[in-house]
C-alpha positions as CSV (number, residue, x, y, z in Angstrom):
1,M,8.1,7.9,70.1
2,K,9.4,4.6,68.8
3,T,13.1,4.2,68.1
4,T,14.5,1.3,66.1
5,T,18.1,0.3,66.2
6,K,19.5,-1.2,63.0
7,T,22.3,-3.7,63.2
8,A,24.5,-5.1,60.5
9,L,26.6,-8.2,60.8
10,I,29.5,-8.0,58.3
11,T,31.8,-10.9,57.7
12,G,35.1,-10.3,55.9
13,A,35.1,-6.8,57.2
14,S,38.9,-6.3,57.1
15,S,39.1,-5.9,53.3
16,G,37.3,-5.7,50.0
17,I,33.5,-5.6,49.8
18,G,33.2,-6.3,53.6
19,K,35.4,-3.3,54.4
20,E,33.4,-1.0,52.1
21,L,30.1,-2.3,53.5
22,A,31.3,-1.5,57.0
23,F,31.8,2.2,55.9
24,V,28.4,2.3,54.2
25,F,26.5,0.9,57.1
26,A,28.5,3.1,59.6
27,R,27.5,6.2,57.6
28,N,23.9,5.1,57.8
29,N,24.0,4.9,61.6
30,Y,23.9,1.1,61.9
31,D,25.2,-0.7,64.9
32,L,28.0,-2.8,63.5
33,V,29.1,-6.3,64.3
34,L,32.3,-6.8,62.3
35,V,34.0,-10.2,61.8
36,A,37.3,-10.9,60.2
37,R,40.3,-13.3,60.4
38,R,42.9,-10.5,60.6
39,K,42.4,-8.7,63.9
40,E,45.0,-6.0,63.1
41,R,43.2,-5.0,60.0
42,L,39.8,-5.0,61.8
43,E,41.3,-2.7,64.4
44,E,42.4,-0.4,61.6
45,I,38.9,-0.3,60.2
46,K,37.5,0.5,63.6
47,E,40.0,3.4,64.0
48,I,39.1,4.8,60.5
49,I,35.4,4.7,61.4
50,K,36.0,6.4,64.7
51,R,38.4,9.0,63.3
52,N,35.9,10.0,60.6
53,N,33.1,10.2,63.2
54,L,31.1,7.7,61.1
55,F,30.0,5.7,64.1
56,L,31.6,4.9,67.4
57,L,32.2,1.1,67.8
58,K,32.0,-0.3,71.3
């Protein structure tokens, strides 16, 4: 059985389109690499994703 891991690199992930894309890809079981200038907001996104069991970020 072959398993394929899908990964998404999202820049600007702390707000706007980047934030929404992070949620979309998380719901679709992608491994996420999130990049943003505002670390605090990025941590908030991480917690939202974890809290909603969308995907556990490492």
